C-alpha positions in Angstrom: -26.2 28.2 -49.9 -22.8 26.7 -48.8 -22.3 25.0 -45.5 -19.3 24.0 -43.5 -20.9 20.9 -42.1 -19.5 17.5 -43.1 -22.0 15.3 -44.9 -23.4 12.3 -43.1 -23.2 9.0 -45.0 -25.6 6.5 -43.7 -24.2 3.0 -43.6 -20.6 4.0 -44.3 -17.9 1.7 -43.1 -16.1 3.0 -40.0 -12.7 4.5 -40.5 -10.0 1.8 -39.9 -8.4 2.2 -36.5 -4.6 2.6 -36.8 -2.3 0.2 -35.0 -1.6 1.1 -31.4 1.7 2.6 -30.3 4.1 0.1 -28.6 3.8 1.9 -25.3 0.1 1.1 -25.1 1.1 -2.6 -24.7 4.0 -1.9 -22.2 1.9 -3.5 -19.4 2.5 -6.9 -21.0 6.3 -6.5 -21.1 7.3 -8.3 -17.9 10.9 -8.8 -16.7 12.0 -12.4 -17.2 15.1 -14.5 -17.1 17.8 -14.7 -14.3 18.1 -10.9 -14.0 19.1 -11.3 -10.3 22.5 -12.7 -11.4 23.6 -9.1 -12.2 23.8 -8.6 -8.4 27.4 -9.7 -7.3 26.2 -11.8 -4.4 23.5 -13.5 -6.6 25.8 -14.2 -9.6 25.7 -17.9 -9.2 22.2 -18.2 -7.6 20.1 -20.6 -9.7 16.5 -20.2 -10.5 15.5 -22.9 -8.2 17.3 -21.3 -5.3 16.0 -17.8 -6.1 12.4 -19.1 -6.2 12.8 -20.8 -2.8 10.9 -18.6 -0.3 12.9 -19.8 2.6 16.1 -18.7 0.8 14.6 -15.3 0.2 13.7 -15.0 3.9 17.1 -16.1 5.1 18.9 -13.7 2.8 16.8 -10.6 3.4 18.7 -7.4 4.0 18.4 -5.9 7.5 21.7 -4.0 7.8 23.7 -1.6 5.7 26.7 -3.9 5.9 24.7 -6.8 4.5 23.5 -4.7 1.6 27.1 -3.6 0.8 28.2 -7.2 0.9 25.4 -8.1 -1.5 25.8 -5.3 -4.1 29.5 -4.7 -3.5 30.8 -1.8 -5.7 27.6 -1.1 -7.5 27.1 2.1 -5.5 29.6 4.7 -4.4 30.7 5.1 -0.8 28.7 8.4 -0.5 25.5 6.5 -1.1 26.4 4.0 1.6 27.0 6.8 4.1 23.7 8.4 3.1 21.9 5.2 3.7 23.6 4.7 7.1 22.4 8.2 8.1 18.9 7.5 6.9 18.5 4.3 8.8 19.5 6.0 12.1 16.6 8.5 11.6 14.0 6.1 10.3 10.8 5.1 12.3 10.8 1.7 10.6 13.5 -1.0 10.8 14.8 -2.2 7.4 14.1 -5.7 6.0 14.2 -6.1 2.2 14.0 -9.4 0.2 16.6 -10.4 -2.4 13.8 -10.2 -5.0 13.4 -6.5 -4.3 17.1 -5.9 -4.1 17.6 -7.5 -7.5 14.9 -5.2 -9.1 16.5 -2.0 -7.9 18.5 0.0 -10.5 21.7 0.3 -8.5 23.3 2.5 -11.2 20.7 5.1 -10.4 19.7 4.3 -6.8 18.6 7.8 -5.8 15.9 7.8 -8.5 14.8 4.2 -8.3 11.2 3.8 -7.1 11.9 0.5 -5.2 14.9 1.9 -3.4 12.7 4.8 -2.4 10.2 2.6 -0.7 12.5 0.5 1.4 15.9 2.1 1.9 15.9 5.6 3.6 18.5 8.2 2.7 19.4 11.0 5.1 19.9 13.5 2.2 16.3 13.0 1.1 14.5 13.3 4.4 12.4 16.4 5.2 11.0 17.8 8.4 7.6 16.3 9.5 4.5 18.4 9.0 3.6 20.0 12.3 0.2 18.3 12.3 1.7 14.8 11.8 1.5 12.0 14.4 2.9 8.5 14.8 -0.6 6.8 14.8 -2.2 9.2 12.4 -5.2 7.0 11.8 -5.9 6.6 15.5 -6.2 2.8 15.2 -5.3 2.3 18.9 -8.1 4.7 19.9 -10.6 2.5 18.1 -9.3 -0.8 19.5 -11.7 -2.5 21.9 -9.2 -5.3 22.5 -5.5 -5.4 21.7 -4.8 -6.0 18.0 -8.4 -5.4 16.8 -9.6 -2.1 15.4 -13.4 -1.5 15.1 -14.0 1.7 13.3 -16.6 1.1 10.5 -19.9 -0.3 11.7 -19.7 -3.6 9.9 -15.9 -4.1 9.6 -13.0 -4.8 11.9 -9.2 -4.9 11.4 -7.6 -7.9 13.1 -3.8 -7.7 13.6 -2.6 -11.2 14.7 1.1 -10.4 14.5 3.5 -7.5 13.9 6.1 -8.8 11.4 6.3 -8.6 7.6 8.4 -10.2 4.8 9.7 -6.7 4.2 9.3 -3.4 6.0 8.0 -0.4 4.0 9.3 3.0 5.0 5.8 4.5 4.8 4.0 2.0 6.9 1.0 3.5 8.6 1.6 1.1 11.6 5.2 2.2 12.3 4.0 2.5 15.9 3.8 -1.3 16.1 5.4 -3.0 13.1 9.0 -4.2 13.0 11.8 -3.9 15.5 12.3 -0.9 17.8 14.4 1.8 16.1 16.5 4.8 17.3 13.4 6.9 16.8 10.4 4.7 17.9 9.8 2.1 20.6 7.1 -0.1 19.3 3.8 -1.4 20.7 4.3 -5.1 20.0 1.6 -7.5 18.7 3.3 -10.8 18.7 1.3 -14.0 17.8 -0.7 -15.0 20.9 -3.6 -17.4 20.9 -5.1 -15.9 24.0 -5.1 -12.4 22.5 -6.6 -13.9 19.3 -9.4 -15.5 21.3 -10.3 -12.2 22.9 -10.6 -10.7 19.4 -12.8 -13.6 18.3 -15.0 -13.2 21.4 -15.4 -9.5 20.7 -16.3 -10.1 17.0 -18.9 -12.7 18.0 -20.4 -10.3 20.5 -21.0 -7.7 17.8 -23.6 -9.0 15.3 -23.1 -5.9 13.1 -19.5 -7.1 12.3 -19.7 -8.9 9.0 -16.3 -8.0 7.4 -12.9 -8.9 8.9 -9.5 -7.9 7.5 -6.7 -10.1 8.7 -3.5 -8.0 8.5 -0.7 -7.1 10.9 2.1 -7.2 10.2 1.4 -9.4 7.3 -0.5 -12.6 6.7 2.5 -14.0 4.7 4.3 -14.3 8.1 1.6 -16.6 9.6 2.3 -20.3 9.5 0.0 -22.5 7.5 -1.5 -23.8 10.7 -2.2 -20.2 11.8 -4.0 -19.5 8.5 -6.2 -22.4 9.1 -6.9 -21.7 12.7 -7.7 -18.0 12.2 -9.7 -18.7 9.0 -11.8 -21.5 10.6 -12.3 -19.5 13.8 -13.7 -16.5 12.0 -15.8 -18.6 9.5 -17.4 -20.3 12.6 -18.8 -16.9 13.8 -22.3 -16.6 12.3 -22.2 -12.9 11.7 -18.9 -12.9 9.8 -19.7 -12.9 6.1 -16.5 -11.6 4.5 -12.8 -12.1 5.2 -9.7 -10.5 3.7 -6.2 -11.8 4.2 -3.9 -8.8 3.7 -0.3 -9.2 2.6 2.5 -7.3 0.9 4.0 -10.6 0.1 3.0 -11.0 -3.6 4.8 -7.7 -4.4 8.0 -8.4 -2.5 8.3 -12.2 -2.4 6.0 -13.8 -5.0 7.9 -17.0 -5.0 6.3 -18.0 -1.7 3.1 -18.7 -3.6 5.1 -20.9 -6.0 7.2 -22.9 -3.4 5.4 -22.8 0.0 2.7 -25.3 -0.8 1.6 -25.7 2.8 0.8 -22.0 3.2 -1.0 -21.8 -0.2 -2.9 -25.0 0.6 -4.0 -23.6 3.9 -5.3 -20.4 2.3 -7.0 -22.4 -0.4 -8.8 -24.6 2.2 -10.1 -21.4 4.0 -11.3 -19.9 0.7 -13.0 -23.2 -0.3 -14.6 -23.7 3.1 -15.8 -20.1 3.0 -17.3 -20.7 -0.4 -19.0 -23.9 0.8 -20.8 -21.9 3.6 -21.4 -19.0 1.2 -18.9 -16.6 2.8 -16.4 -14.5 0.8 -12.7 -15.0 1.5 -10.2 -13.1 -0.7 -6.5 -11.9 -0.7 -5.6 -8.2 -0.5 -2.1 -7.2 -1.6 0.0 -4.1 -2.1 1.9 -3.3 -5.4 3.0 0.3 -5.7 5.1 0.4 -8.9 5.0 -1.5 -12.2 8.6 -2.6 -11.8 7.5 -4.9 -8.9 5.5 -7.0 -11.3 7.6 -9.6 -13.2 7.3 -13.0 -14.8 7.6 -14.5 -11.3 4.6 -12.4 -10.2 2.6 -13.5 -13.2 3.3 -17.2 -12.4 2.4 -16.7 -8.7 -0.8 -14.8 -9.5 -1.7 -17.4 -12.1 -1.5 -20.1 -9.4 -3.9 -18.2 -7.2 -6.2 -17.6 -10.1 -6.3 -21.3 -10.9 -7.4 -22.0 -7.3 -10.2 -19.4 -7.6 -8.6 -17.0 -5.1 -9.6 -13.4 -5.8 -6.7 -10.9 -5.4 -7.3 -7.2 -4.9 -4.6 -4.5 -4.7 -4.3 -1.4 -2.5 -1.5 1.1 -3.5 -0.2 4.1 -1.7 0.4 7.3 -3.8 4.1 7.9 -3.2 6.3 10.8 -4.5 8.9 9.4 -6.9 7.3 6.0 -7.0 4.0 6.3 -8.7 2.9 10.0 -8.6 2.7 10.4 -12.4 -0.1 9.7 -14.8 2.1 7.4 -16.9 3.4 5.3 -14.0 0.1 4.9 -12.3 -1.6 4.0 -15.5 1.0 1.4 -16.3 0.7 0.0 -12.8 -3.1 -0.3 -13.0 -3.0 -2.0 -16.4 -0.2 -4.4 -15.4 -2.1 -5.4 -12.3 -5.1 -6.3 -14.5 -2.9 -8.2 -16.9 -1.8 -10.6 -14.0 -5.3 -11.0 -12.7 -5.0 -8.6 -9.7 -7.9 -6.1 -9.3 -6.8 -2.5 -8.5 -9.0 -1.6 -5.5 -7.7 1.5 -3.7 -5.0 4.1 -4.2 -4.4 5.9 -0.8 -3.1 9.4 -0.6 0.0 8.9 1.6 -0.9 8.7 5.3 0.7 11.3 7.6 3.4 9.0 8.8 6.4 10.1 10.9 9.8 10.3 9.2 8.7 10.0 5.6 7.6 13.5 4.6 9.7 13.2 1.5 7.3 10.5 0.2 4.0 12.3 0.6 2.0 13.9 -2.2 -1.0 16.3 -2.2 -4.7 15.7 -2.5 -4.5 17.7 -5.8 -2.0 15.2 -7.2 -4.3 12.3 -6.5 -7.3 14.1 -8.1 -5.2 14.9 -11.2 -3.9 11.3 -11.6 -7.3 9.7 -11.0 -8.8 11.8 -13.8 -6.3 10.5 -16.3 -6.3 6.9 -15.1 -10.1 6.6 -15.3 -11.0 5.3 -18.7 -7.6 3.7 -19.5 -9.0 0.3 -18.7 -12.3 -1.4 -17.5 -14.1 0.2 -14.6 -13.8 -2.8 -12.4 -10.0 -2.6 -12.9 -9.9 1.1 -12.0 -9.0 1.9 -8.4 -10.7 4.4 -6.2 -8.4 7.2 -5.0 -9.0 7.8 -1.3 -7.8 9.7 1.8 -7.7 7.7 4.9 -8.8 10.6 7.1 -6.4 11.3 10.0 -8.0 10.9 13.4 -10.2 7.9 12.5 -12.5 9.2 9.8 -11.8 6.2 7.6 -11.4 6.1 3.8 -13.0 9.0 2.0 -13.1 9.4 -1.8 -10.4 12.0 -2.7 -13.1 14.1 -4.5 -15.5 14.1 -1.5 -13.9 16.8 0.6 -16.1 19.4 2.3 -13.5 22.0 1.7 -10.0 22.1 0.1 -7.6 25.0 0.1 -4.8 24.2 -2.3 -2.8 27.2 -1.2 -2.5 26.1 2.5 -2.8 22.4 1.7 -5.7 21.8 4.2 -8.5 19.5 3.1 -11.5 18.7 5.3 -13.6 15.6 5.1 -16.8 14.4 6.8 -17.5 10.7 7.5 -21.2 10.6 8.4 -21.5 6.8 8.3 -18.3 6.3 10.4 -18.2 9.2 12.9 -21.2 11.5 12.5 -20.9 15.2 13.2 -17.1 15.1 13.1 -14.7 16.7 10.6 -11.3 15.3 9.7 -8.4 17.3 8.2 -5.6 16.1 5.9 -2.6 18.3 5.3 -0.6 18.4 2.0 3.2 18.2 2.4 4.8 21.5 3.1 7.4 21.1 0.3 4.7 21.3 -2.3 3.3 24.6 -1.0 4.5 28.1 -1.9 7.3 29.5 0.2 5.2 32.1 2.0 2.7 29.3 2.9 5.5 27.2 4.3 6.5 30.1 6.5 2.9 30.4 7.8 3.1 26.8 8.9 6.1 27.6 11.0 4.1 30.0 13.1 1.7 28.2 15.6 -0.7 31.2 15.5 -0.9 31.0 11.7 -1.5 27.2 11.9 -4.5 27.8 14.2 -5.8 30.5 11.8 -5.5 28.2 8.7 -7.1 25.2 10.3 -9.9 27.2 12.0 -10.7 28.9 8.7 -10.8 25.5 6.8 -13.1 24.0 9.4 -15.4 27.0 9.4 -15.7 26.9 5.6 -16.3 23.1 5.7 -19.0 23.4 8.2 -20.7 26.0 6.0 -20.7 23.6 3.1 -21.4 20.3 4.8 -24.7 18.6 4.2 
């Protein structure tokens, strides 16, 4: 009797695996050489000058006129006017390093993922979602003292300052970070030792606090002496077991790690002192697009690796920046290649003035499915929603209820705020037209949210 089954040959040699396609190795192809010299203002800038972190800081772009002076005729006048209009409407002030300016494709600035993150364009802005707020994560509501957020039982977020090496359009702390804008008057958190002492006193008074994130603003902006003072003060608190210095710096000004020896030595001393007393001190950073990772990045991350400093990355899922399977996979693999562990990918927070950058929960679920398995598990990020209203980070798959038509997802956070439910809202521009019309009606808004909450309560356990 015939059979269609293939014969099994015991001990047969495995079929030879074909060579990989070149795109499989694209994560190793880092930009090198003096590429910045294609920018008119940087045409004669030497490598030594470009790698000087102080030069980068002095020449950062904060005004449209300075950008035009830097790139000259690389963009048309219409783009300049579009940028001027965008900056007037932005909740965040603009500050962009020469490093980032040099990596932007100025022949195609509207599509460039780095321009998208840092330079707002009036023509791309969209109306805010009606459920959006300036402090969407309610960090101030969970702040027992100024500049310290205590939400999770064993973890606190310490904000020693309110400045950064660059300002991201999508910053979740646009209520406090950067200069005042036409749209937002900030709550300032300037460096202040007395305020810092009150934070230390609170941390010491709460024996459950074991994990402290030092953010801001940005730890890159702390002086070397500040790094030492903060690190040693926290290490001296018996209940503190883990510390994370958080900085966007490696993504936007990696040369600081190469040329600011005092800052790096201070961080190294804190890491080594922590290790000596069996406490974990690491660096958390924030790359969003593979174009941000260059040969300079590789050298900087190599210097951290040589000193035994663990680096983890937290990305934000941003429309037009990394919201495709191909781009996110390349980012994850390139991070691993330069010894940075992908840790989180956040579904974009509901931040004022940047609705054009948000993507949906469904997008995150789709991308995560394809990224998982492309590299080792410990180098695969967890995709999360930082639940609006203070629910904390929830795995994107862990919703109690999700209506893809209305864009309402509901999350529970039993270990953070028991018995509460938290809602995230997909951007309106990704919903069907009739659903967008429903969101323009307050009564319909109430119906959609009430229905989602009722269904979530029915499924919660």
